[in-house]
C-alpha positions in Angstrom: -9.9 -6.2 -25.5 -13.4 -5.6 -24.4 -14.8 -2.0 -24.6 -15.6 -2.3 -20.9 -11.9 -2.9 -20.1 -11.0 0.2 -22.2 -13.5 2.3 -20.3 -12.5 0.9 -16.9 -8.8 1.4 -17.7 -9.3 5.0 -18.6 -11.4 5.5 -15.5 -8.6 3.9 -13.5 -6.1 6.3 -15.1 -8.1 9.3 -14.1 -8.7 8.2 -10.5 -5.1 7.1 -10.0 -3.9 10.4 -11.5 -6.0 12.3 -9.0 -4.6 10.2 -6.2 -1.1 10.7 -7.5 -1.6 14.5 -7.3 -2.1 14.2 -3.5 0.4 11.5 -2.6 2.5 13.1 0.1 4.9 11.2 2.3 5.0 7.7 0.9 3.0 5.1 -0.9 1.3 4.1 2.4 -0.7 7.3 2.2 -2.1 6.1 -1.2 -3.6 3.1 0.6 -5.9 5.4 2.6 -7.0 7.0 -0.7 -7.5 3.6 -2.4 -9.5 2.4 0.5 -11.8 5.5 0.4 -12.2 5.4 -3.4 -12.5 1.6 -4.2 -13.7 0.1 -0.9 -15.9 2.8 0.7 -17.2 4.7 -2.3 -17.2 2.3 -5.3 -17.3 -1.0 -3.3 -15.2 -2.7 -6.1 -12.9 -4.5 -3.7 -12.8 -5.5 -0.1 -10.4 -4.5 2.7 -9.1 -8.1 2.6 -8.4 -7.8 -1.1 -6.6 -4.5 -0.6 -4.5 -6.2 2.1 -3.7 -9.1 -0.2 -2.7 -6.7 -3.0 -0.5 -4.8 -0.6 1.2 -7.9 0.7 2.0 -9.1 -2.8 3.0 -5.6 -3.9 5.3 -5.3 -0.9 6.9 -8.7 -1.4 8.0 -8.4 -5.0 10.8 -6.2 -6.3 10.0 -2.6 -7.1 8.2 0.3 -5.6 5.4 -1.1 -3.4 2.7 1.4 -4.3 3.5 1.0 -8.0 3.2 -2.7 -7.7 -0.1 -2.4 -5.8 -1.4 0.0 -8.4 -0.5 -2.5 -11.2 -2.2 -5.3 -9.3 -5.3 -3.3 -8.5 -5.7 -2.1 -12.1 -5.2 -5.6 -13.4 -7.8 -6.9 -10.9 -10.3 -4.3 -12.1 -9.6 -4.1 -15.9 -6.9 -6.6 -16.9 -3.5 -5.7 -18.2 -4.7 -2.4 -19.7 -6.1 -1.4 -16.3 -2.8 -2.2 -14.6 -0.9 0.0 -17.1 -3.4 2.8 -16.8 -3.3 2.8 -13.0 0.5 2.9 -12.9 0.8 5.6 -15.5 -2.0 7.6 -13.8 -0.3 7.4 -10.4 3.2 8.3 -11.6 2.5 11.1 -14.1 1.8 13.8 -11.4 5.0 12.9 -9.5 7.1 13.1 -12.7 5.5 16.5 -13.5 5.9 17.9 -10.0 9.5 16.6 -9.6 10.4 18.2 -12.9 9.2 21.6 -11.7 10.7 21.2 -8.2 14.1 20.2 -9.8 14.0 23.2 -12.1 13.3 25.6 -9.2 15.2 23.7 -6.5 18.0 26.2 -5.9 15.4 29.0 -5.4 13.2 27.1 -3.0 15.6 25.0 -0.9 16.3 27.8 1.5 12.9 29.4 1.5 11.4 29.3 5.0 7.8 29.2 3.6 8.6 26.1 1.6 10.1 24.5 4.8 7.0 25.3 6.9 4.7 24.0 4.1 6.7 20.7 4.1 6.3 20.4 7.9 2.6 20.9 7.6 2.4 18.2 4.9 4.5 15.9 7.1 2.1 16.3 10.0 -0.9 15.5 7.9 0.8 12.5 6.2 1.4 10.8 9.6 -2.3 11.0 10.4 -3.3 9.7 6.9 -0.9 6.8 7.2 -2.0 6.0 10.7 -5.6 6.1 9.6 -4.9 3.6 6.8 -2.9 1.4 9.2 -5.7 1.4 11.7 -8.4 0.6 9.2 -6.5 -2.1 7.3 -5.1 -3.4 10.6 -8.6 -4.2 11.9 -9.0 -6.4 8.8 -5.6 -8.1 9.0 -5.5 -8.7 12.7 -8.3 -11.3 13.1 -6.8 -13.7 15.6 -4.2 -14.1 18.4 -1.5 -15.3 16.0 -1.8 -12.2 13.8 -1.7 -10.0 16.9 1.4 -11.8 18.2 3.2 -11.6 14.9 2.3 -7.9 14.6 3.5 -7.1 18.1 6.8 -8.9 17.8 7.4 -7.4 14.3 6.5 -3.9 15.6 9.0 -4.2 18.5 11.7 -5.5 16.2 11.2 -2.6 13.8 11.4 -0.1 16.6 14.3 -1.4 18.6 16.5 -3.4 16.2 18.0 -3.1 12.8 16.5 -6.4 11.5 15.7 -6.3 7.8 12.0 -5.9 6.8 12.5 -8.7 4.3 13.7 -11.0 7.1 10.7 -9.9 9.3 8.2 -10.7 6.6 9.8 -14.0 5.9 9.8 -14.9 9.6 6.1 -13.9 9.9 5.3 -16.2 7.0 7.3 -19.0 8.5 5.6 -18.5 12.0 2.1 -18.5 10.4 2.9 -21.7 8.4 4.3 -23.5 11.4 1.3 -22.5 13.5 -1.1 -23.7 10.8 0.8 -27.0 10.5 0.7 -27.6 14.2 -3.0 -26.6 14.4 -3.9 -28.7 11.5 -2.0 -31.7 12.9 -3.7 -31.2 16.3 -7.2 -31.2 14.6 -6.4 -34.4 12.7 -5.6 -36.2 15.9 -2.9 -38.8 16.5 -1.6 -40.8 13.6 -2.4 -44.5 13.5 
């Protein structure tokens, strides 16, 4: 392995560990931090690349943000970078959960703890919304993407349709649209 990959991998470990310390709510809040760190500050990837990594990470088995971390680390520094990113992201959670589990009976009824969790929850919604807004501008580039997004959003809100089925249907709709559009551009067959 090249020295640059070792250095990049260790840097990924450190950055992902810092991100892991402030991941409240879900992996989606990590996307906002990844966007800020690797798109806005370091300019190492584009929003489109982050969207692609997220799409792949969400579509394979496992925890979405762990998958995205592995893919992002791999993109930047090969397999060592992927491992460093995942370990860096998960270590803070393991440490914090160990402490919370040990003291759980003492804190579960504490009103201060409950109010702190409400405050965190309110902030997390804004962070996730910010990431969705920013990445959504990149992902919603045409009428088809807007239509798929709108229908999927409505189905998520008002039905119990599986997310896996929704993603599959979105892929199918886009492929059918592409096929029809491609056929129309080629003109009638001879």
